[in-house]
matplotlib code that plots the C-alpha trace (Angstrom):
import matplotlib.pyplot as plt

x = [265.7, 266.2, 269.6, 268.6, 271.9, 272.0, 275.5, 276.8, 275.7, 272.4, 271.0, 269.1, 268.3, 268.4, 267.2, 270.7, 271.1, 267.8, 268.9, 272.1, 270.2, 267.8, 270.6, 272.4, 269.4, 268.6, 272.2, 272.2, 268.7, 269.4, 273.0, 272.2, 270.3, 272.8, 275.6, 273.9, 272.4, 274.6, 277.9, 277.1, 275.9, 279.2, 281.2, 278.9, 279.5, 283.1, 284.9, 283.1, 283.9, 280.9, 281.0, 281.4, 278.7, 279.9, 280.4, 280.3, 282.1, 282.7, 280.2, 282.9, 283.0, 279.3, 279.7, 282.5, 280.5, 277.6, 280.0, 281.1, 277.6, 276.7, 279.8, 279.1, 275.5, 276.9, 279.2, 276.4, 274.2, 277.1, 277.5, 273.7, 273.9, 274.2, 276.4, 278.7, 281.5, 281.9, 285.6, 284.8, 282.0, 284.3, 286.9, 284.5, 282.7, 285.5, 287.7, 284.6, 283.7, 287.3, 287.3, 284.0, 285.4, 288.5, 286.3, 284.0, 287.0, 288.4, 285.1, 284.6, 288.0, 287.2, 285.4, 285.6, 284.4, 284.6, 284.0, 284.8, 288.5, 289.5, 288.7, 289.7, 289.6, 290.6, 290.5, 289.5, 292.6, 294.7, 296.9, 297.2, 294.4, 294.6, 293.7, 294.2, 293.2, 291.3, 294.2, 296.3, 294.0, 295.1, 292.1, 288.9, 287.3, 283.7, 283.6, 280.4, 279.7, 277.5, 275.4, 272.9, 270.3, 272.8, 272.1, 274.9, 275.5, 277.7, 280.6, 283.2, 285.1, 288.8, 290.8, 294.4, 296.6, 299.2, 302.1, 301.6, 300.4, 298.1, 294.7, 291.7, 289.1, 285.6, 282.8, 279.7, 276.8, 273.9, 276.2, 278.3, 275.2, 273.8, 277.1, 278.6, 278.2, 279.5, 282.6, 283.1, 282.9, 285.4, 287.9, 287.4, 287.5, 290.9, 292.4, 291.9, 290.4, 287.2, 286.7, 283.9, 285.1, 282.6, 283.4, 281.4, 280.8, 278.3, 279.2, 280.9]
y = [154.8, 152.9, 153.2, 155.1, 154.3, 150.6, 151.0, 151.7, 155.4, 156.3, 159.8, 161.7, 165.4, 167.0, 170.5, 172.0, 170.0, 171.2, 174.8, 174.2, 172.5, 175.4, 178.0, 176.0, 175.8, 179.5, 180.5, 178.5, 179.6, 183.2, 183.4, 185.8, 188.2, 188.0, 188.8, 192.0, 193.2, 191.9, 192.2, 195.7, 196.8, 195.7, 197.7, 200.7, 200.6, 199.6, 200.7, 203.6, 207.0, 208.7, 211.5, 209.1, 209.4, 206.3, 202.7, 199.5, 196.3, 194.2, 191.5, 188.9, 190.0, 189.4, 185.9, 185.1, 186.1, 184.0, 181.0, 181.8, 181.8, 178.5, 176.8, 178.0, 176.7, 173.3, 173.1, 173.8, 171.1, 168.6, 169.6, 169.2, 165.5, 163.5, 160.6, 158.3, 159.1, 162.7, 162.8, 162.1, 164.7, 167.3, 166.4, 167.7, 170.4, 172.5, 172.7, 173.8, 176.4, 177.7, 178.1, 179.9, 182.4, 183.0, 183.7, 185.9, 188.0, 188.3, 189.5, 191.8, 193.4, 194.2, 197.5, 201.0, 204.3, 208.0, 211.2, 214.9, 214.4, 211.1, 207.9, 204.5, 201.0, 197.6, 194.9, 191.3, 189.3, 192.4, 193.1, 196.9, 199.5, 202.2, 205.6, 209.0, 212.6, 214.1, 216.5, 213.4, 212.3, 213.0, 211.6, 209.8, 207.8, 206.8, 203.7, 202.8, 199.9, 200.0, 196.9, 195.2, 197.8, 200.6, 201.7, 202.6, 200.7, 201.8, 199.4, 200.9, 204.0, 204.1, 206.5, 207.4, 208.8, 211.4, 209.4, 206.7, 204.0, 201.3, 202.9, 202.2, 200.2, 200.0, 198.1, 200.1, 199.7, 201.7, 203.5, 204.8, 205.7, 207.9, 209.6, 210.0, 213.8, 214.3, 212.3, 214.3, 217.6, 216.5, 215.6, 218.7, 221.0, 219.6, 220.1, 216.6, 215.6, 213.7, 211.6, 209.5, 206.4, 204.5, 201.0, 199.1, 195.6, 194.5, 191.4, 192.3]
z = [52.2, 49.0, 47.4, 44.2, 42.5, 43.3, 44.9, 48.4, 48.6, 50.2, 49.4, 52.0, 52.0, 55.5, 56.3, 55.7, 52.5, 51.1, 51.7, 49.8, 47.0, 46.8, 46.8, 44.1, 41.8, 42.3, 41.5, 38.3, 37.1, 38.0, 36.9, 34.1, 36.2, 39.1, 36.7, 35.5, 38.8, 41.7, 39.8, 38.6, 42.0, 43.6, 41.2, 41.6, 45.4, 45.7, 42.5, 40.8, 42.2, 43.7, 41.0, 38.1, 35.3, 33.5, 34.7, 32.6, 31.7, 28.6, 27.5, 28.1, 31.7, 32.1, 30.6, 32.9, 35.9, 34.7, 34.6, 38.1, 39.4, 37.6, 39.0, 42.5, 42.1, 41.0, 44.0, 46.4, 44.8, 45.2, 48.9, 49.4, 48.6, 51.9, 51.2, 53.2, 50.8, 52.0, 51.0, 47.4, 47.4, 48.8, 46.3, 43.6, 45.4, 46.8, 43.7, 41.7, 44.3, 44.3, 40.5, 40.7, 43.3, 41.2, 38.1, 40.1, 41.3, 37.8, 36.4, 39.4, 38.7, 35.1, 34.4, 33.0, 34.4, 33.8, 35.7, 35.0, 36.0, 34.4, 32.4, 33.6, 32.2, 33.6, 30.9, 31.6, 32.7, 32.7, 35.8, 35.2, 35.2, 32.5, 34.1, 32.5, 33.2, 30.4, 29.8, 29.0, 26.2, 22.7, 20.7, 21.2, 18.4, 18.2, 16.0, 14.1, 11.8, 8.7, 8.8, 6.4, 5.4, 5.5, 9.0, 11.4, 14.7, 17.5, 18.0, 20.4, 21.6, 21.4, 23.6, 22.7, 25.5, 24.7, 26.1, 23.4, 25.7, 24.4, 23.7, 25.8, 23.9, 25.2, 23.5, 22.7, 25.1, 26.5, 29.0, 26.1, 24.1, 26.9, 27.8, 24.4, 24.2, 27.7, 26.8, 23.6, 25.5, 28.1, 25.5, 23.5, 26.5, 27.5, 24.1, 22.7, 19.3, 18.7, 15.5, 14.2, 12.4, 10.2, 9.0, 6.4, 7.9, 5.2, 3.2, 0.0]

ax = plt.figure().add_subplot(projection="3d")
ax.plot(x, y, z, "-o")
ax.set_aspect("equal")
plt.show()
């Protein structure tokens, strides 16, 4: 086979190499879908309590998992290249694969969930999970932004524990939208306070 680089390395895709190449390309192209589907499914099965009605993660967590899938795809593509200089190939492929696995674990370990007993939140890059019984919640704020046109847009919820710990901050998404009134009821039923905070984010 002709040396396509004009150097000492000859490239030849074997059966196993073509499989690695295909997997690598699929991971890169489908990284966005895998981040939302596969990543969420893992948390739904391994992290979320069976009786939980709320499970989600920050948008930064999704992006980090996308990067993890892309890097894993790149490492597989590098490994698919059949070259005489395997040592140099491995020198690139395995560190990239290691970084992708670390990023995947970090994003997998970032989440929030709620059931009728408690609310929990594990922030991205945080070593400690915040978890409180509803009776331990002093106040929950639903934060809305007024955007151009005067309409209100959900921004986040903020949960204040009675013990004065750092409040839980969860970005607004579809999971919060569909469970808002259930969250309100749980806080109120356990003696907490619910407030709606509206911030004008229009350019002055």
